[in-house]
N, C-alpha and C positions, 0 to 999 in steps of 0.2 A: 488352366484357369480361364474362364470366360468372364470378361468384364463388360458390362453394358452401361453406356452413358446415356443419361436422360435427365428429365426433371425429377424422377423418383430417386429414392435412395439407392446407391450403388450396391449391387448384389454380387458377392463372390464367395467361393467355398473355402479359400485358403485362410490362413491365420494372419495375413498381411493387414496392416492398419490402413484405414481409409485416408490417413494423412499423407500416405505415399502419393496419392493422386491429386492432392490439392496443390494448386499453383497460385502463389501470391504474386500478382503483377506489381509493376512499379508505381501504382497509384498511391501507395503509402508514402512515397517520397514527395509526390507532387500535390497531394490533397485532392486530386480529381479522380473520382471513382464512379463506376457504374453499380457498385454494391454499397451496402451500409458502411459507414466509417469505422475504422478499426480503433478499438479502445487501446491506447498505449499502455495502460497500467496492467494489462493481462498478458503482455508479451513475455513476461518472465516465466510463464508456465509452459512456454513452448508452442502455444496455440492461441492466436488472437481471437477475441470475442467480438462480434458485431455490437455496436452501440445500441442498435435498436433492440437487441435481445437483452443485453445486460442492464440497461437503464429503463427500458419500457416495460419490462416484465419482472422487476425486482421490487419486492415490498420492503418495508422497514425492517422486518425481521429476517431477511435473507442473509445467508452466509455462503461463502465460496469455499469449496473443499475439493480435494483431489479425489475424483471418483474413477472407478474402473468399469469400463463398458464391456460389452460382449466380446469385442475384438481385442481385449487385454491391452488397450492403449490408455495411457495416462492423460486424461482430459480434465478440464475445469468444469465442475458441476455446481449448480446452485440449488439450494433447497429453499423453496418459497413458502410463504405463509398462506394458510387457507383463509385467513381473515381477509386478506386482500386478493384472494383467488389468483395468485401468481404461481405458476407451475414451473417445474424444472424444465429447462430447454437445453439441449446439448448444443455445443458450439461446433461440433464436427459436421453436422449436416449442412449448415448454411454455406460453408466455404466451398463445397464441392459442386454446388448447383451452378450451372452456367449463367443463369439469369439473376443470381444473387438472392433467390428466394430462400427464406429461412423456414426450415421444417423441424417440427418437434419429434423427438424419438422417445418412446416409452422405455421405462427402466424395468428390468426384471428383478426378481428377488435376489438373484446372485449379485446384483449390484450393491446390495446393502449387507452382504455377509460380513464384511470387515468394517462396517461403519456403525457408529453410535451417534445418535442425534437426539436432542431434547425437543425438536420440533416434530410436527406431524409427518408421518410417512406418506409420500405421494402414492395414491393407489395405482395399481398396475393397470395400464391402458395400452392400447396399440393404436395410436392416432394416425399412424402412417398407413394403416390398412384401409382399404376402401377408397371411394371417390369423394367422400364428404371431407370438409376441412377439419383440421385438428381441433379447432375450437369447439365445433359441434360435438365431437366425440368426447371431449373433456368436460362437457357441460357448461361451456361458456358461450356468450354471444360472439358472433363473428366480428372481428375487428374490421372496420370499414377503411379501406384505402391503405392497409398495412401489409397486404399480401405481397405486393411488389413495390416497395418504397422507392420514391423518386430520389435520384442522387442529389444530395445537398452539399455544396462546397463548404469547407470549413470557414472560409473568410469571404467577405463580400468583394466582388470585383470592383476595381477602381472606376471603370467606365460605367458601372451601374449606379454609382453613388451620385446623388444630386449635388450640384454645386451649391456652395454655401456663400452667404454674404452678398456683397454688391456684384460679384462676378456671376452669381446665380441669377440675380435680377437682370443683369445685362443679357445673359443667354436667353432667359425667358422672354425678354422684350424683343430679341432678334427672332425667336421662333414664331411668335404670334404678335403681329402688329396691332391686333385689336384687343389684346388682353389688358384688363384693368387691374392695377395693383392696389389691394385693399389693406395691406400691412407693410408700411414702410418706416414708421417712426422708430421701430426697434433697431434699425440700422444706424441711427444717430446715437453713438456710444461715446463714453468719455474719451476713448482713443481717437475716434473720428473728430471730436471737438478739439482735442489737442493738436491733431494734424491740421485742422482748419485754422487754428490760431497760428501755427508755424507758417502757413501759406500766405498769411496777410503781409502787407508791406510794413516794414518796421518804421519807415519814415512817414507814414500816412498821418494826416491831420486828425485830431481828436474830435469826437462828436459832442453832443450836448452834455455828456457825463464828464468830459474833460480827461478821460483816462487814455493814456497813450499805450503803445505796444510794450514799451519797457516797464511801465508801471504794472501792467497786468501780468507780465512774465513773473514778477516776484511772488504773486499770489496764485499762480496758475494751478498747482497741484490740488489745493483745497477748493478753489473757486470753480474748476471745471466740473467736479462732481455735483456741486450744488446747482450749477447751471443745467446739468443733465437731469437732475431730479425735477427741477422746475418744468423742463420740457415734457418729461414723461407724465407728470401729474396734471399738466395743463395750467400751471401757475406762471408760465412765462408770459411777459408782457413786453411789447415792442415800444421803444422810446422814439420820439419824433426826431427827424433828421435836422441837422444844422444847415441852414441855407447860406451858401456863398456864391459869388459870381466871379467868373473868369472871363477875360476878353477873348473874343473870337478873331479870326483873321480878317473879317470884314468890318471890324470896329465895334460890333455889338457885344453884348455880354451873354454868356452862357450860364444858366442857373445850375448849380450842383447841390446835391443833398448828401451830407456827410453823416452817416449813421453812427450810433454808439458802438463801442468796440465789441461788446457782447452780442449785439445785433449782427455785426459783421461775422462773428464766429459762427453763430447759428445759421446765418444765410449761406456761408461757405459750405457748411455741412449739408444743408438742403440742396445746394447746387451739385455737390458730389453725388448725392442719392438720385436726384432727378436726372442728372447728366447721364447716368448709366442706362436710363430708359430712353431718353429722347435722342441720344446720339444714334440709336438704331432707326429713328424715324426721320431725322432731318435728311433732306435731299442733298445731292452732290454739289449743286451750284450754290449752296449756302456756305459761306466761309467766315462770317463774322463771329468772334468770341466762341470759337470751338477748339477743343484740344487737338493738337497736331495740325492745325490750320492757321494761317496768318494772312497778312495783307499781300505779301508777295505771291502766295499761292493763288489768291484771287486775280492778281495782275497777270500771272503766267497763264492761268486758264483763259482769261479774256484775250490775251495776245495770241495764243494758239487757236482759239476759236475764230478770231478775225482773219488769220492767215490760212486756215485750212478749210473753213466753211464758206459757203456762198452768202456772204453778208455784204449788203449794199446800203443799208440804212441802220442808224443807231438811235435808240431811245435812251437818253440819260435821265433817269427818274430819281427824284428825291422826295421823301415824305416830309412835310412841314411839321416841325415840332413833334416828332413821332413819340418820343418818350413822355412828353407831357400830355399827349392826346390818347393814350391807351385806355380803352374802356374796361372798367373793372368787371362788369357783368360778362362781357365777351371773354375776358381773360380767364375767369373762373370756369366758364363753360368749356373753353378749349382745354383747360387742365383736366376737367372731369372726363374727357375722352380716354385718358390713360391712368389718372390718379383717382382711386376710390377710397383712399385713406383720408377721412375727414379731418384728422389731426394735422396732416401735412397741409391740407387746404386751409385750415384755420390759421396756421403760421403765415402762409402767403397772404391771406386776407388781412392779418394784423399789419404786415409790412406795407401793403398797398394803402391802407387807411390810417397809418400812424401819423401822417401829416408832417409839416416842417415847422421849425422854430425860426421865425424871422423877426428881427428887432425886438426880441424878448417876448413875442406873442406867438402862440401856437395857431397854425392855419391848417384846418382839416383838408384832407385830400379826397376829392371825389372822382378824379380822373388822373391817369398817368402813373408812372413809377419814377422815383427820383433818379436822375443821372448821378452816378457815383456810388450807388448802392451795389453791393456784391451780387445780389440776385437779379438786378435789372437786366443785364445782358442776356441771361438765360430766358427770362420772361419775354423779352423782346423777340428772341428767336422763336419761342413757342407761339407767340401771337402772330408773327409773320408767316410761320409755317402753315398755319391753318387759314389765315386770311389771304395770303399771297402765293406761297410756294406751291401748295397742292393745286390751286386753281391755275397757275401758270403752267405747271407740268401737264395738266389735262388739256389746256388750251393749245399749247404748241404741238400736241400730238394730232390735233385736227387742222392745224394751219397748213397752208400751202407753202412749200419751200422750206429752207433751213431757218431755224430759230435758235439762237444761243441766249443763255441767261447766266449772269454772274451777279450774286448779291452779297454785299458785305454790310450787315446790320440794316439800316434803313436806306442805304445808298445802293442802287441797282442799275445795271446796264443790260439792255436787251438789244439783240442784233437780228435783223430781218433781211430776207432776200428781196422782197418787193415792197414798194412804198404803200400800196393798198393794204397789205397785211399789217404793216406798222401802224397805219392810221386807225384801222379797226381795233387793234390791240390797245392803243392809247385811249380810245373812247371806252372800251370795256374795262380797262384798268381804272379809270376815274370812277366809273360806276361801282366797281368792286371795292375800292377804297372808301367810298362814301357809305357803303353798307356797314362798315365797321368803324365809322367815325373818324376816318383819316382823309387828308387832303394832300394832293401832290403840290409841291412847291412850284408856284408859277414861274419863278425866275431860274430855278435850277433844273427844271424839267424841259428838255429840248429834244426834238426829232430832227436829225441832221442826216445828210447824205455822206456816207463814209464807206471806204473800201477800195478795192483794186480798180474799179471803174469810175470812182467819184471824180478824180482829177480830169479825165477825158470828157466826162459828161458835162461838168461845169465849164470847161474851156469851150466846149461846143455851144453852150448857152451864153457864153460871155460873162460868167459869174466869178471868175478868179479862182483862187486856190480853195481846196476843200476846207470846211470848217473843222474845228478841233473840239474835243471834250475833255474834261478833267475827271479823274477817278483815282481816289486814294493818294492824292498829292502829286500825281503825274498828269501831264498834258499829252494826250494821245494824238499823233499827227500821221497823216498819209505821206509816205516817202517812197523813194525808189532805191533799189540796191544797185550794185555795179552791173548786173546783167539787165537792168531795166525793168525788173519785176516789182511787184508790190512789196513794200516793207513798212512795218509798223514802227514808228519812232516814238519813244517815250522820253519826255523831258520833264525836269522838275518844274512844277507849276510856279509861275512867276509870282503869284500872290503869296504862296507859302515861302518862297525864297526871300521876298521883301520883308515879310513879317519876322523871319528868323534873323536877317541882317539888322533890322531895327532893334531887336532885343540885344544883340551882341554889341551894337554901338552904345546903347544905353548903359550896359554893364561895364564896358571898357571905360567910358567917361567917369563912371562912379568909382572905379578901381584904378584910376590912372596913377595915383601916388603909391601904389603897392609895388614891390620889387618886380621887375620884368620876369624873372623865373617863375614866381608865383602866378602871375597872370598868364604866362605862357603855358603852365601846366593845366590851368582851367580851359584855355583855348583849345589845347590838344584834345581834351575830353569832348568838348562841344563839337568841334569840327569833325572828329573821328566818328562820333555818333551820327552826325548828319550824313557823312559818307556811307556809313554802314546801311542806311536805309535807301539812299538815292543813287548809289553807285551801280546802276544797271547798264547793260550794253547800249551804247548810243548816247549816253548822258554825260560822258566824261568831259566833254568840252564845256558844258554849262557848269559843271562842278568846279572846273578850273577857274572859271570866272567867279564863282562863289569864294574860292580861296583867295583870289586877288582882292576882292572886296573886303574880306576879313583883315588882310594885311594892311590895306589902306585905312581901315577904321582904327587898327591898332597904332599905326604911325600917327594918325591925327590925335589920338588920345595921349600918346607919349610927348608929342610936341606941345601940348597944352600944359605940361608940367612946369614949364619955365618960359620966360620971355626970350632967353638966349639958348635956344636949342641947337644942337649940332647933329641931329638925326637925319641923315640923308638916306636915300633909297639903298645904296650898297650896304650900309650898316644895318638897316632894317631887314634886308634880305638875309643877312648872316644870322640875325636873331630869329627870323621866321623859320629858317631851315632847321634850327634846333628844336623848335616848339610846335610849329604848325605842320601837320602831315600833308603829304601830297596825295592827290586823288588817284586811285586805282580801282579797277573793276572788282567788285565784291560778289555780285550775283551772276550766275550763269545765264545763258540764253534761255528763254522761256520753254522751248520745246525739250531741252535737256532735263530740267527739273520736273516738268509736267509729265513727260513720258516715263521718267524714273519712278515717280510715285504712282503711276497708273500704267502698269505694264500691259 
């Protein structure tokens, strides 16, 4: 017997079936195949049928029967309908072809000797003879693109699926920094609104509506769907903020705007949506009000930059009344660089122009964004990103020498290698801020000599010790380590410490008649919270002094309870040891945390 393999039908003289030479590989188990997919419902006949044959060439009146071919092998045959011009195709030929091509085999009269059918009999043809396609010999048009069908996987691969939800928005923002998002409002769902409500502070003050967090929680299931409907149809309206004033460390009052609770919920949801976009745009030296970043991250970055880079001059810059001076027109223009959804822009425009309620009278807002609003920190970062960060990043690439930048909200610190570079930058910065309606604070903006050579240079000029600057509650000083090298010393700012001690004394005098264990539990929380922020390396001595002053204030308050007191220092120390914690280092050295987060 001579067997010839090729793209044509196998020819042999013996009575052996062609099924003997068919090999079914393991693609049926994996779903990956170079041939048409196997139809599982035909496996019971002993010979699988390609899906492209069974489903693409079967009319409504087709039926499956056991036919007998010339080789006396039992195969699955299909009788097609002439109405739909579907012809019988044998399943034997497609499996033996190496390339998976399906070929039609004509049936002889012997095929129908033992069969009865109510349908039309397929005329005898020999489509496999000659060089023309089988469709042409059968009187049909040639099927385009079906001669060698491309392998199609049963299921879609996971890596080919597009990411959905906010994760997809984040990935798209990372891929293309110039892409504008035109459909974002649908991401604000009832589930996101509920999550935004849970993220709010439970003890926050109520707005003009007088609704607290606990009050809204009782009606949350039915109210959140109504709020979602109002947002989607454009019926949502922002309420004015309630104006309150809190004292600052310098004795002045800071104005705050407390929004209504539903406004806070919607703002938190918009912050979640916009944050997935702008977190890919913000630069690395921006640390204020960003997820995964805090004040100590900014402090560590500044400390590492001062110790590792050639920094001899420091520019401590602060923008005067930044939140109150944000220009609405510029704000919306900055947002339109990334946000093309006019419905999101409408919500932001409503919050910017909602105004404040002061002394029972509504005051319209033409500039700024209220401090205390949930969306204000994000809007401030976006505004400074375009007005300051991108410009600073481009400017320092052209500058001579090393330049470091650390920004936390509107408080920024710039380090320069030469004085001339620092002076040019200060002048350019003032012009840049004036372009967007901002002004540097004249009292809080200073250019000082600072770094490893500052002490020697000032001693040579007879100017005394190097100047210091404050940043995020710490006073940064030039010091020396045990080997005589430069060391950055960070101490608690005296102004902040005095303000905290004044509040503690006032509260102790008001609560002096309460039981000492009750007052001691309150003092423990206050002092431990103070230590959790300020307990950095090199600051423990000043914190020990803070604890001593707290003990002194408590003793003075207890002695005022009666004219005949018997509270001496040994007794007070025993009480203080039980209630007031001792200071210990909480934060690691700056380079440890900075290098760990940025390998």
